[in-house]
Backbone bond lengths (Angstrom), bond angles and torsions (degrees), N, CA, C in turn:
res aa  C-N    CA-C-N  psi(-1)  N-CA   C-N-CA  omega(-1)  CA-C   N-CA-C  phi
1 M - - - 1.438 - - 1.457 114.33 -
2 G 1.285 118.50 7.24 1.469 120.39 177.22 1.450 116.63 61.75
3 V 1.278 115.88 -125.90 1.499 120.84 176.92 1.445 114.77 -62.12
4 L 1.309 121.81 -12.81 1.503 123.20 -177.83 1.560 110.88 -97.93
5 K 1.328 117.82 17.18 1.473 115.42 -175.33 1.528 114.03 -72.24
6 R 1.311 118.24 -10.69 1.473 121.00 -177.30 1.527 106.55 -127.93
7 I 1.413 109.51 82.66 1.483 115.35 175.53 1.512 110.24 -117.70
8 K 1.316 113.51 131.31 1.458 119.19 178.39 1.493 106.67 -119.71
9 A 1.368 117.66 -177.36 1.472 122.30 177.15 1.505 109.17 -151.10
10 Y 1.250 115.71 159.29 1.472 121.76 167.15 1.531 109.66 -127.58
11 I 1.363 115.72 150.26 1.404 122.13 175.17 1.556 107.58 -136.46
12 L 1.339 116.93 154.77 1.443 122.98 172.32 1.520 110.45 -104.74
13 A 1.344 115.93 119.81 1.461 120.75 -172.89 1.546 106.41 -90.14
14 A 1.337 113.97 109.15 1.458 121.42 -179.12 1.545 110.55 -164.11
15 D 1.339 118.26 -32.08 1.423 125.31 -174.77 1.535 110.86 -115.05
16 P 1.305 120.29 104.03 1.499 118.80 -176.23 1.533 113.76 -89.00
17 T 1.345 118.18 6.00 1.517 121.80 -170.11 1.521 112.24 -52.24
18 W 1.312 115.50 -50.84 1.495 122.73 -173.60 1.505 109.39 -123.44
19 V 1.305 122.07 22.07 1.451 121.88 -165.97 1.495 113.17 -58.76
20 E 1.417 115.39 -45.03 1.469 117.94 -177.01 1.513 109.80 -67.45
21 I 1.363 117.29 -44.69 1.442 122.90 -178.82 1.495 111.24 -57.67
22 S 1.380 115.17 -46.51 1.497 122.03 -176.31 1.534 109.67 -65.49
23 V 1.347 116.50 -56.52 1.465 117.63 -167.68 1.514 110.79 -74.73
24 S 1.342 117.51 -34.67 1.478 117.44 179.97 1.500 114.81 -60.60
25 A 1.333 118.69 -23.93 1.466 120.23 -176.25 1.479 110.35 -69.87
26 Y 1.321 118.12 -29.72 1.511 114.80 -177.44 1.573 110.79 -119.21
27 Y 1.297 116.40 -2.58 1.491 121.88 -179.06 1.506 113.91 -46.29
28 P 1.477 115.26 -48.35 1.452 115.09 -176.35 1.488 116.70 -64.56
29 Y 1.374 117.92 -16.44 1.439 123.40 -170.75 1.520 113.04 -90.96
30 V 1.301 118.87 -25.04 1.437 122.67 -168.97 1.515 111.23 -101.59
31 Q 1.345 113.38 148.82 1.442 121.51 176.82 1.503 114.24 -73.01
32 E 1.369 116.94 -36.20 1.419 120.57 -175.78 1.484 107.68 -155.13
33 I 1.335 114.09 153.86 1.514 120.10 174.83 1.496 104.44 -129.54
34 V 1.375 116.51 118.48 1.445 117.88 173.87 1.525 108.16 -87.83
35 V 1.367 113.22 125.53 1.507 120.15 -177.08 1.484 107.90 -101.76
36 S 1.306 118.58 101.93 1.473 123.40 -179.41 1.538 111.66 -93.16
37 Y 1.329 113.03 136.23 1.467 117.12 -179.48 1.525 111.34 -151.76
38 D 1.306 118.25 155.35 1.524 121.31 176.01 1.522 106.76 -79.38
39 R 1.277 116.33 127.04 1.436 123.32 -174.69 1.573 112.60 -62.76
40 R 1.317 117.61 -20.62 1.417 120.88 179.96 1.588 110.64 -98.33
41 G 1.339 118.36 4.12 1.378 120.37 176.28 1.556 113.28 72.83
42 L 1.378 116.43 31.00 1.408 119.65 -175.95 1.490 109.55 -116.44
43 G 1.345 118.76 153.14 1.422 124.06 175.27 1.531 111.43 -84.64
44 W 1.343 114.79 -173.68 1.508 121.05 -176.45 1.515 111.63 -65.36
45 T 1.328 115.72 -23.17 1.522 115.77 -179.30 1.487 111.10 -92.71
46 G 1.393 117.45 -6.16 1.424 119.84 -173.89 1.481 114.18 98.46
47 A 1.341 119.62 -6.12 1.444 124.40 177.63 1.524 111.17 -80.23
48 P 1.300 118.68 150.57 1.505 121.49 178.47 1.472 112.46 -62.16
49 V 1.304 116.62 146.41 1.484 123.91 173.74 1.534 108.37 -121.78
50 A 1.307 118.06 171.38 1.433 123.77 -176.40 1.574 108.95 -88.57
51 L 1.348 114.16 61.10 1.463 118.48 -175.43 1.483 113.63 -69.73
52 D 1.291 121.70 -45.10 1.426 122.75 -177.12 1.526 111.46 -61.33
53 E 1.270 114.18 -45.02 1.495 117.88 177.73 1.525 112.22 -64.60
54 S 1.286 114.37 -39.27 1.525 116.99 179.38 1.535 112.07 -65.70
55 L 1.314 117.88 -42.46 1.433 121.85 179.97 1.523 112.85 -67.87
56 E 1.353 114.04 -36.27 1.464 118.60 179.33 1.484 111.04 -65.12
57 R 1.373 116.41 -42.33 1.444 121.26 -179.61 1.528 110.38 -70.71
58 L 1.279 117.87 -36.50 1.444 119.27 179.25 1.521 111.32 -66.56
59 R 1.263 118.12 -42.50 1.510 124.36 177.68 1.559 110.24 -59.91
60 A 1.338 114.72 -36.07 1.508 116.44 175.46 1.478 115.25 -68.57
61 I 1.320 116.27 -31.05 1.461 123.07 178.38 1.559 109.53 -69.76
62 D 1.402 115.01 -35.88 1.451 118.71 -164.43 1.532 111.72 -78.25
63 V 1.323 117.10 66.29 1.444 120.75 -176.49 1.528 112.23 -70.38
64 D 1.323 118.90 -20.21 1.531 122.60 -178.86 1.487 112.41 -104.78
65 G 1.355 117.19 3.17 1.445 118.08 173.85 1.591 110.95 70.98
66 K 1.315 114.96 36.75 1.515 115.99 -179.00 1.491 113.60 -93.03
67 M 1.333 120.06 -5.60 1.483 120.92 -172.48 1.549 107.88 -94.04
68 R 1.371 110.70 139.24 1.447 118.33 171.75 1.504 108.66 -120.66
69 F 1.305 114.23 114.72 1.506 123.00 -172.27 1.498 109.49 -87.74
70 S 1.318 113.59 124.62 1.452 122.31 -170.52 1.469 114.03 -131.44
71 P 1.328 118.90 98.61 1.537 120.42 -177.63 1.496 107.14 -77.19
72 G 1.344 115.75 164.36 1.469 121.65 174.47 1.500 108.42 -165.40
73 D 1.292 116.54 -172.04 1.453 126.04 177.87 1.522 109.49 -116.72
74 F 1.405 116.04 103.00 1.362 121.87 -175.12 1.468 115.41 -132.11
75 S 1.352 116.07 25.64 1.495 122.91 179.65 1.477 112.68 -127.17
76 G 1.372 118.84 21.00 1.391 123.15 -177.58 1.537 112.40 -55.04
77 S 1.291 117.23 134.33 1.504 119.82 -174.79 1.527 108.98 -77.98
78 V 1.318 121.13 -9.03 1.513 124.11 -177.23 1.515 104.42 -77.15
79 R 1.359 118.35 -33.65 1.504 118.53 -174.20 1.471 111.76 -91.72
80 D 1.304 115.65 157.09 1.469 122.35 175.22 1.566 103.77 -73.68
81 P 1.395 117.61 149.72 1.456 120.22 -179.15 1.515 111.77 -52.18
82 M 1.354 118.95 -42.58 1.454 122.77 -178.09 1.572 109.75 -64.36
83 E 1.279 119.21 -35.39 1.481 123.26 174.54 1.496 109.22 -63.00
84 N 1.371 118.10 -40.18 1.449 121.31 -178.98 1.526 109.25 -68.15
85 D 1.342 115.77 -39.14 1.530 121.62 177.68 1.578 105.90 -61.20
86 T 1.286 117.79 -51.95 1.499 117.46 -176.97 1.529 111.75 -64.52
87 L 1.263 115.71 -42.57 1.473 120.93 175.55 1.557 112.24 -53.76
88 Q 1.227 118.42 -52.57 1.458 123.54 -176.42 1.544 108.94 -62.85
89 R 1.276 117.57 -40.96 1.503 120.55 -179.79 1.559 110.12 -69.74
90 N 1.292 117.56 -37.35 1.439 117.70 175.44 1.451 116.45 -65.49
91 V 1.405 114.82 -37.77 1.479 117.34 177.94 1.522 110.14 -68.73
92 A 1.307 118.58 -41.60 1.500 122.65 177.44 1.560 111.13 -65.34
93 L 1.278 114.66 -41.39 1.458 120.43 -179.10 1.614 108.73 -63.31
94 Q 1.257 117.11 -40.48 1.456 121.61 -179.28 1.566 109.00 -65.57
95 L 1.243 115.85 -42.70 1.539 119.74 176.92 1.526 110.10 -62.75
96 A 1.350 115.29 -47.86 1.461 119.23 -176.16 1.590 112.32 -68.95
97 S 1.311 112.05 -20.85 1.498 113.99 -178.51 1.538 113.56 -73.18
98 E 1.305 116.43 -17.00 1.483 121.47 -177.56 1.480 108.80 -62.42
99 G 1.330 118.13 115.03 1.395 122.81 175.01 1.550 115.47 73.50
100 A 1.353 113.30 21.27 1.484 118.85 -176.39 1.538 109.56 -121.45
101 D 1.278 114.73 156.21 1.530 121.47 173.32 1.537 107.77 -93.30
102 W 1.298 115.12 -44.39 1.503 119.78 -178.52 1.516 106.64 -138.97
103 V 1.364 116.27 158.08 1.400 124.55 -179.34 1.499 111.49 -130.95
104 L 1.313 120.16 123.82 1.443 124.81 174.70 1.603 108.39 -77.29
105 Q 1.289 115.48 141.64 1.441 120.98 176.50 1.581 111.42 -132.76
106 L 1.284 112.23 66.58 1.483 117.88 179.16 1.582 108.40 -94.98
107 D 1.317 114.16 140.18 1.486 118.25 172.95 1.450 109.50 -78.42
108 T 1.411 116.96 158.84 1.464 119.88 -175.70 1.493 113.20 -77.26
109 D 1.387 121.08 3.81 1.456 123.37 171.88 1.465 110.18 -106.06
110 E 1.299 119.35 16.45 1.454 127.32 179.96 1.489 114.71 -118.61
111 Y 1.358 115.44 124.76 1.456 119.35 -176.15 1.534 107.77 -112.44
112 L 1.286 116.14 127.65 1.427 126.79 -177.44 1.533 110.82 -97.95
113 P 1.293 122.08 96.14 1.471 122.36 -171.94 1.585 113.66 -62.44
114 S 1.335 115.14 -34.43 1.480 118.83 -171.21 1.547 110.00 -134.97
115 P 1.330 115.20 84.40 1.450 120.76 176.05 1.510 113.42 -55.00
116 S 1.297 119.18 -38.11 1.437 122.98 -175.79 1.509 111.19 -63.63
117 A 1.297 117.14 -35.93 1.470 123.51 177.93 1.629 108.58 -64.31
118 L 1.321 113.66 -48.59 1.463 120.95 175.23 1.558 109.75 -53.74
119 F 1.308 114.77 -49.55 1.512 116.72 -173.91 1.478 108.92 -64.83
120 G 1.339 121.20 -38.44 1.429 120.83 175.86 1.513 111.60 -55.67
121 A 1.345 117.06 -40.60 1.476 121.41 -177.32 1.623 107.88 -68.93
122 I 1.311 113.02 -42.12 1.520 117.15 174.92 1.494 112.43 -56.75
123 Q 1.286 114.13 -41.06 1.495 117.75 -176.57 1.497 107.34 -69.60
124 K 1.315 119.89 -38.93 1.437 122.57 177.93 1.518 110.61 -63.28
125 A 1.369 116.97 -45.48 1.472 120.59 177.23 1.526 113.06 -60.77
126 D 1.280 114.27 -35.49 1.451 117.09 179.85 1.493 114.87 -68.93
127 L 1.334 113.92 -37.74 1.433 121.28 176.06 1.561 114.37 -65.96
128 L 1.345 113.11 -32.49 1.458 119.36 179.27 1.541 112.75 -90.88
129 G 1.289 116.38 2.05 1.444 116.45 177.64 1.577 115.42 77.08
130 I 1.276 114.27 22.74 1.523 121.26 -177.58 1.552 102.38 -100.73
131 G 1.434 109.76 140.06 1.483 115.16 -171.27 1.511 114.30 -105.26
132 A 1.366 120.60 12.43 1.452 120.80 179.23 1.515 109.33 -155.87
133 V 1.333 115.74 146.10 1.459 120.83 -179.19 1.524 107.90 -127.62
134 E 1.275 117.69 124.27 1.519 125.63 179.24 1.545 107.21 -103.11
135 W 1.354 114.89 137.00 1.391 123.03 -176.65 1.548 109.90 -125.81
136 P 1.332 120.65 134.59 1.357 123.50 -174.28 1.562 113.96 -72.49
137 M 1.269 116.88 154.83 1.502 124.28 -177.97 1.464 111.09 -128.55
138 R 1.319 116.89 141.77 1.474 122.69 160.65 1.499 109.49 -103.01
139 V 1.356 117.68 139.92 1.441 121.85 -161.18 1.514 109.68 -110.85
140 L 1.336 117.71 123.58 1.496 120.80 175.22 1.559 107.62 -88.89
141 Y 1.292 111.41 138.11 1.545 119.09 -172.22 1.564 114.28 -111.89
142 R 1.283 117.08 -43.39 1.439 120.50 -174.00 1.499 112.13 -152.43
143 N 1.358 119.76 139.31 1.405 121.74 169.68 1.559 112.63 -84.93
144 L 1.285 117.24 137.60 1.499 118.11 177.94 1.539 110.15 -104.10
145 P 1.366 115.25 159.49 1.462 120.21 -166.93 1.514 115.51 -58.20
146 K 1.407 116.74 -27.31 1.481 120.28 178.10 1.439 117.29 -87.56
147 G 1.395 117.72 13.81 1.418 120.33 178.87 1.506 116.83 92.84
148 E 1.358 116.97 -6.73 1.446 117.88 173.91 1.492 109.20 -78.34
149 A 1.435 113.29 171.67 1.457 116.86 174.62 1.525 106.30 -133.44
150 L 1.331 112.72 147.35 1.493 119.31 173.69 1.474 107.54 -89.48
151 E 1.397 111.47 144.55 1.447 116.73 176.24 1.522 107.77 -130.98
152 I 1.323 116.65 156.17 1.412 122.11 175.12 1.520 109.03 -66.80
153 C 1.335 114.91 133.18 1.498 119.21 177.47 1.537 109.32 -134.05
154 G 1.261 117.70 175.89 1.465 123.12 176.96 1.510 111.36 -71.75
155 R 1.306 115.94 165.12 1.464 119.33 -178.35 1.592 110.63 -60.06
156 D 1.296 118.12 -29.34 1.460 121.19 175.82 1.537 113.72 -86.90
157 G 1.259 120.97 5.09 1.404 126.84 177.94 1.544 113.44 88.45
158 G 1.276 114.57 5.33 1.534 118.86 -178.81 1.587 111.05 -81.66
159 D 1.311 112.37 -179.13 1.435 117.76 -179.55 1.552 112.17 -62.23
160 H 1.301 114.28 148.93 1.458 122.37 178.85 1.465 111.98 -138.37
161 F 1.356 117.90 126.44 1.490 117.29 -176.07 1.597 105.34 -127.11
162 E 1.258 111.85 151.02 1.501 118.06 177.19 1.523 108.26 -115.36
163 Y 1.303 113.33 138.13 1.467 120.95 179.52 1.628 103.74 -113.62
164 I 1.261 115.61 98.30 1.478 124.50 -165.34 1.430 111.48 -99.72
165 A 1.325 118.13 -60.28 1.534 118.67 -169.50 1.502 104.23 -163.49
166 P 1.403 115.24 162.53 1.426 118.92 171.33 1.505 116.28 -60.22
167 I 1.360 118.10 140.18 1.463 116.48 174.13 1.499 110.09 -114.54
168 A 1.327 117.16 4.12 1.457 121.23 171.69 1.537 106.79 -142.99
169 V 1.286 115.05 133.89 1.454 120.60 -179.43 1.588 111.35 -132.39
170 R 1.316 115.36 151.22 1.452 115.95 174.39 1.511 110.00 -65.24
171 S 1.310 119.97 144.11 1.487 119.44 -179.83 1.545 110.68 -61.24
172 G 1.321 109.08 145.09 1.505 117.72 179.07 1.527 111.10 90.97
173 K 1.327 118.03 -3.60 1.430 119.75 178.41 1.543 112.20 -62.48
174 R 1.358 116.40 156.45 1.426 120.34 173.72 1.540 109.41 -117.12
175 L 1.348 115.39 127.88 1.444 122.28 176.39 1.481 110.74 -84.29
176 V 1.382 113.57 144.06 1.479 116.99 -175.76 1.490 112.09 -115.46
177 H 1.364 118.27 -19.92 1.422 120.79 179.06 1.552 107.27 -157.08
178 S 1.350 116.73 102.85 1.432 121.71 -171.77 1.591 109.84 52.10
179 R 1.342 121.59 -115.92 1.451 121.97 179.86 1.511 112.21 -91.59
180 Q 1.319 117.96 -1.47 1.488 120.58 -176.74 1.549 109.25 -73.36
181 T 1.377 115.59 145.53 1.425 121.41 178.46 1.467 109.92 -137.71
182 N 1.266 119.47 155.83 1.458 123.00 179.32 1.576 107.95 -82.49
183 G 1.297 113.96 164.29 1.524 117.34 177.25 1.525 109.53 97.82
184 A 1.352 112.17 -178.22 1.483 120.83 -177.56 1.517 112.31 -66.07
185 V 1.356 116.41 146.32 1.430 121.90 179.21 1.490 109.44 -141.40
186 L 1.354 117.18 139.96 1.403 120.84 175.93 1.566 106.18 -94.95
187 R 1.217 118.92 117.29 1.472 124.21 -179.64 1.542 105.23 -96.45
188 A 1.311 117.50 108.05 1.477 120.80 -179.82 1.543 105.55 -85.55
189 V 1.413 113.35 125.56 1.419 123.79 -174.66 1.463 112.65 -105.60
190 V 1.306 121.28 137.80 1.469 126.57 172.67 1.553 106.68 -61.74
191 R 1.309 115.33 131.54 1.434 117.96 177.15 1.540 113.00 -62.14
192 G 1.360 111.48 127.56 1.463 118.16 -176.68 1.492 115.57 85.76
193 D 1.303 120.70 -5.90 1.425 122.26 179.21 1.540 110.76 -68.80
194 R 1.346 114.24 117.65 1.431 117.52 178.22 1.531 112.87 -128.86
195 S 1.305 114.30 1.86 1.528 118.52 -172.59 1.475 117.17 -110.21
196 S 1.352 118.44 -16.38 1.461 122.50 -175.73 1.518 108.74 -63.75
197 V 1.331 115.48 139.98 1.486 123.33 -173.78 1.540 108.39 -56.93
198 Q 1.282 117.34 -49.95 1.469 119.32 -171.90 1.578 109.60 -62.74
199 L 1.304 119.87 -25.76 1.502 119.89 -176.69 1.564 106.22 -82.23
200 S 1.243 119.19 -16.25 1.493 119.98 179.91 1.536 110.87 -81.02
201 R 1.278 117.27 -7.65 1.469 121.46 176.79 1.544 113.06 -87.02
202 P 1.257 118.32 149.14 1.441 120.33 175.55 1.554 111.24 -57.35
203 L 1.376 114.73 157.52 1.461 117.81 176.45 1.485 111.33 -62.84
204 A 1.290 118.75 133.05 1.462 123.59 173.46 1.565 107.51 -76.27
205 A 1.336 113.22 161.10 1.445 115.73 175.86 1.578 114.48 -59.66
206 G 1.310 116.85 125.89 1.390 123.08 179.79 1.574 112.84 81.79
207 E 1.264 120.38 11.49 1.446 123.45 -178.47 1.507 109.57 -93.87
208 L 1.279 115.48 127.58 1.486 122.39 172.16 1.526 107.61 -114.48
209 R 1.315 115.48 125.91 1.475 122.88 176.03 1.495 111.88 -108.81
210 E 1.341 117.23 128.65 1.420 122.47 176.15 1.505 110.00 -141.82
211 E 1.318 116.85 143.32 1.461 123.48 174.19 1.552 108.17 -76.76
212 L 1.247 118.18 107.39 1.507 119.84 -173.33 1.517 113.44 -127.49
213 L 1.319 120.50 -3.87 1.430 117.54 -178.06 1.572 110.46 -148.74
214 N 1.386 111.82 161.96 1.473 116.89 176.95 1.571 108.16 -91.02
215 A 1.302 113.89 169.66 1.436 117.29 -175.20 1.523 114.20 -61.83
216 E 1.289 118.99 -32.79 1.448 123.20 -177.48 1.484 113.04 -77.83
217 E 1.405 115.53 -7.04 1.444 117.11 177.73 1.578 113.05 -99.50
218 A 1.349 115.69 2.02 1.432 119.99 172.74 1.552 111.22 -67.68
219 I 1.341 114.37 153.24 1.452 118.51 176.59 1.499 110.92 -64.95
220 I 1.332 117.22 141.10 1.497 119.15 168.32 1.491 107.72 -96.55
221 H 1.348 116.77 121.53 1.488 119.31 -176.78 1.474 106.08 -109.03
222 N 1.303 114.55 115.25 1.464 121.12 176.02 1.562 111.15 -79.59
223 S 1.289 113.64 65.96 1.484 117.63 -170.12 1.510 112.31 -66.41
224 W 1.357 114.89 -58.28 1.539 116.12 -173.59 1.556 107.26 -123.92
225 A 1.355 122.86 5.15 1.424 121.57 -175.45 1.543 109.66 -83.44
226 R 1.316 113.67 73.14 1.433 123.98 -175.35 1.523 111.75 -131.76
227 S 1.268 116.06 173.31 1.495 117.39 170.26 1.561 108.59 -72.71
228 P 1.274 116.49 155.16 1.464 120.52 177.09 1.532 113.61 -49.51
229 A 1.322 115.54 -43.79 1.478 120.92 178.82 1.510 111.84 -60.69
230 D 1.377 115.25 -48.26 1.440 119.66 179.55 1.467 111.76 -62.88
231 L 1.335 119.82 -43.05 1.423 121.16 -179.72 1.535 110.63 -64.61
232 R 1.274 118.93 -40.40 1.485 122.94 175.55 1.511 109.93 -57.09
233 R 1.313 118.68 -41.90 1.427 123.11 178.65 1.527 112.22 -64.21
234 K 1.291 112.95 -41.25 1.518 119.12 177.88 1.515 108.87 -64.36
235 L 1.295 119.59 -48.75 1.472 121.74 -176.16 1.479 112.29 -61.88
236 A 1.356 115.17 -34.30 1.503 118.50 -177.34 1.537 109.83 -67.10
237 S 1.284 121.18 -30.94 1.428 123.40 -174.90 1.562 116.49 -107.50
238 W 1.335 116.97 -2.01 1.410 129.16 -170.71 1.502 108.03 -66.36
239 S 1.343 113.74 147.64 1.518 117.05 175.00 1.455 111.15 -72.30
240 H 1.369 123.27 -16.00 1.431 125.83 177.73 1.513 109.92 -100.02
241 A 1.350 118.50 15.55 1.448 121.27 -176.72 1.551 112.79 -58.87
242 S 1.315 116.91 132.55 1.460 122.78 -179.96 1.445 107.85 -163.55
243 A 1.385 115.78 167.02 1.451 122.07 174.49 1.544 111.19 -60.47
244 R 1.301 115.04 -37.35 1.481 123.02 175.45 1.589 111.86 -51.66
245 A 1.336 113.53 -47.72 1.427 121.67 -179.32 1.610 112.38 -58.11
246 W 1.353 111.30 -42.09 1.421 116.49 -178.29 1.590 110.18 -71.78
247 V 1.314 118.95 -41.27 1.402 121.55 172.70 1.490 111.50 -54.56
248 Y 1.385 115.69 -44.17 1.448 116.91 -178.93 1.522 110.47 -65.55
249 Y 1.314 119.14 -41.69 1.399 122.52 178.07 1.505 114.96 -52.26
250 W 1.323 115.14 -49.89 1.476 121.27 -178.46 1.515 112.45 -75.39
251 G 1.310 117.38 -36.61 1.443 120.14 -169.77 1.543 113.50 -90.46
252 R 1.346 119.50 -28.22 1.444 121.50 -174.46 1.500 112.77 -123.33
253 W 1.379 116.51 -47.68 1.487 118.83 -171.99 1.534 109.21 -71.52
254 L 1.353 119.48 -48.62 1.437 119.49 -177.95 1.443 117.92 -58.70
255 P 1.350 117.76 -43.31 1.509 117.04 179.80 1.620 112.93 -81.17
256 S 1.413 115.05 -1.81 1.450 115.77 -172.98 1.489 114.64 -63.27
257 V 1.277 119.50 -18.67 1.471 122.70 178.98 1.523 108.08 -59.87
258 W 1.326 118.07 -27.54 1.426 119.97 175.91 1.501 115.72 -102.92
259 T 1.299 116.43 -29.63 1.490 123.09 -174.90 1.551 117.88 -97.20
260 W 1.354 116.92 0.16 1.473 118.10 -166.14 1.465 113.81 -61.40
261 R 1.350 120.64 -31.90 1.446 121.95 -179.68 1.519 113.45 -59.61
262 W 1.311 120.70 -22.52 1.415 123.63 -172.45 1.554 111.22 -109.24
263 M 1.342 116.74 -7.51 1.415 121.00 -178.45 1.548 114.04 -72.08
264 R 1.331 115.73 133.19 1.426 121.22 178.16 1.619 110.11 -133.36
265 N 1.329 115.26 154.16 1.460 118.59 178.50 1.443 109.72 45.22
266 L 1.317 117.88 68.76 1.509 119.83 -165.74 1.519 112.58 -111.26
267 H 1.357 121.43 9.06 1.511 118.42 174.55 1.525 108.89 -63.75
268 P 1.337 116.24 140.02 1.473 119.11 -176.28 1.545 112.55 -64.45
269 F 1.368 117.64 -25.25 1.490 117.82 -174.55 1.553 109.80 -123.67
270 F 1.306 118.52 -27.03 1.542 120.26 -178.45 1.544 106.53 -132.76
271 G 1.302 112.35 89.61 1.523 116.25 -169.79 1.489 116.89 -51.50
272 G 1.322 116.69 -42.58 1.507 116.29 -174.81 1.505 114.69 -72.84
273 V 1.298 118.75 -9.16 1.515 122.45 -175.79 1.508 106.26 -72.87
274 W 1.328 122.36 -29.64 1.469 125.63 -179.43 1.506 108.51 -115.16
275 P 1.346 124.48 89.99 1.412 121.81 -171.93 1.500 116.07 -67.93
276 A 1.309 118.35 -45.41 1.464 120.00 -171.02 1.558 108.42 -159.35
277 L 1.388 116.15 -175.39 1.448 121.87 -176.86 1.522 108.02 -130.15
278 R 1.350 114.01 149.06 1.442 123.50 171.39 1.497 108.85 -146.77
279 V 1.346 118.01 162.04 1.416 123.05 172.00 1.548 106.71 -71.56
280 C 1.314 115.53 129.07 1.482 119.85 -175.84 1.500 109.32 -61.61
281 P 1.386 117.66 122.54 1.431 121.97 -179.20 1.498 119.71 -80.00
282 I 1.337 115.21 -10.29 1.515 117.20 -178.27 1.493 110.51 -104.98
283 P 1.344 113.24 158.67 1.510 116.33 177.21 1.475 110.69 -66.55
284 L 1.324 115.51 136.37 1.494 121.20 -178.95 1.563 107.43 -101.73
285 P 1.269 113.33 146.80 1.475 118.81 177.07 1.524 109.71 -63.76
286 R 1.357 113.71 141.97 1.405 119.69 175.61 1.556 112.20 -122.19
287 A 1.291 115.76 146.71 1.487 116.68 178.10 1.527 111.27 -67.05
288 I 1.280 120.63 123.79 1.445 124.20 177.72 1.500 114.69 -119.18
289 G 1.363 114.01 16.73 1.467 119.01 -174.65 1.476 111.70 94.42
290 P 1.380 115.84 132.21 1.463 120.85 -172.94 1.495 115.35 -62.89
291 G 1.344 117.49 -33.34 1.420 119.26 -179.32 1.541 114.13 -66.49
292 S 1.344 113.55 -48.37 1.476 117.00 178.28 1.497 113.79 -67.08
293 E 1.341 115.98 -32.98 1.523 120.76 178.54 1.517 109.32 -60.98
294 V 1.386 114.49 -47.29 1.431 115.84 -175.49 1.556 110.13 -71.11
295 A 1.324 116.70 -36.17 1.535 115.35 177.25 1.493 109.30 -65.15
296 A 1.337 120.77 -40.62 1.425 119.50 177.95 1.544 111.28 -64.10
297 G 1.365 114.62 -35.00 1.473 118.22 -176.31 1.513 105.89 -70.83
298 R 1.273 124.00 -31.29 1.481 124.17 178.49 1.507 109.33 -68.04
299 R 1.306 117.03 -44.37 1.464 119.00 178.53 1.561 112.33 -59.25
300 L 1.349 112.00 -45.56 1.402 120.07 178.24 1.581 112.43 -59.64
301 A 1.357 111.69 -44.45 1.489 115.60 -178.97 1.537 111.07 -63.49
302 K 1.358 114.30 -38.11 1.558 115.51 -177.97 1.454 108.37 -66.02
303 V 1.355 119.00 -42.15 1.497 118.76 176.43 1.558 113.92 -59.21
304 Q 1.339 113.57 -47.97 1.465 118.71 -176.76 1.453 110.08 -66.13
305 Q 1.395 121.17 -39.39 1.507 122.46 -178.16 1.499 109.90 -69.07
306 D 1.357 118.78 -33.52 1.412 124.80 -178.00 1.542 108.51 -68.18
307 N 1.374 115.41 -30.43 1.420 118.39 -177.35 1.479 112.96 -108.29
308 F 1.363 118.07 13.28 1.454 120.20 -179.54 1.534 108.46 -76.41
309 L 1.362 115.91 128.13 1.423 119.33 173.52 1.467 110.65 -109.52
310 P 1.352 120.02 116.47 1.451 122.94 177.87 1.513 112.29 -58.58
311 I 1.322 115.77 148.26 1.467 123.13 179.28 1.508 105.73 -66.15
312 D 1.343 114.53 134.16 1.468 121.30 177.20 1.546 110.43 -62.61
313 L 1.293 115.70 128.21 1.467 120.87 -177.84 1.542 112.36 -61.50
314 S 1.341 114.35 -17.59 1.501 112.80 176.08 1.507 113.12 -71.09
315 M 1.293 116.77 -6.00 1.469 119.98 178.06 1.512 112.06 -78.23
316 K 1.297 112.72 -17.60 1.504 114.83 -177.31 1.492 112.96 -62.30
317 K 1.378 113.80 132.60 1.475 118.77 -175.79 1.536 106.31 -152.81
318 P 1.299 116.24 160.73 1.414 117.75 176.71 1.507 117.40 -56.22
319 F 1.297 119.66 150.28 1.501 122.11 -174.97 1.586 105.46 -72.10
320 H 1.338 110.60 139.45 1.484 118.99 178.26 1.533 106.55 -155.24
321 N 1.308 114.78 165.75 1.427 120.04 179.98 1.602 106.62 -96.92
322 E 1.359 112.18 143.94 1.471 120.18 177.37 1.471 109.81 -129.44
323 T 1.283 119.77 154.43 1.453 122.10 171.84 1.526 109.08 -111.02
């Protein structure tokens, strides 16, 4: 894999909702995964999180002994929840940076369908001297009674992607706000995407945008598609926790199983970012047991590595912005 031979990752152990699905997707590719958690089992607000369940499920996944479990203190009442979020990520990133070229920073409710596509983007960023790679996400909102899931879509019912934060950074980077970091970033764009809110904004300083993936290769983010009890637990410890989030939960999210067809501008904090809802048209990952997931992941990794073509070094060029 050339410049990508030393890839590590960190995760924050607090949310077990999709932990096997999320971690098993990239487990075969990384040398080590730093598992960061609050030693008291508390979230960034000081509310309890599902730590024991998260750690138990992570240890079941770790068939190759790649995980390094690292407790810390990340729920201090003196700091704002977002400061605790950023602090924990920086501590975990520093540990994962040891002996690594790049570090993945995927949350455990995010599923990466195509690791090889991401690694190609990382390799390109490395060759261009860019220190962070952002990958788009499609956002799940609510589970329906028949097993389907609602996802955020465009106002016309078409695909909708969010470009939120880097999910891969060069080792030694410093995060400034949750997963955000200063400096140049490669924003990987879905081919043909012209409607996402973030793409309508002018290029930021140091931002390179390139169409590098297809719609089905975007991350699937299980943001709010949980049981009411699980979502209440998330909101209680969330770095965005606020009275407004709870009003939104009771007033809009909870009844959305009946009202979703008529809902518009439904983001809890920035209405226009989530235009509308539709039934997710793509197959969603399902938990099939951690052992079988990892075994399947190993087979997939072997196929993808055998067919991985490193980027031609002649592509290297000075950093510049593109639209």
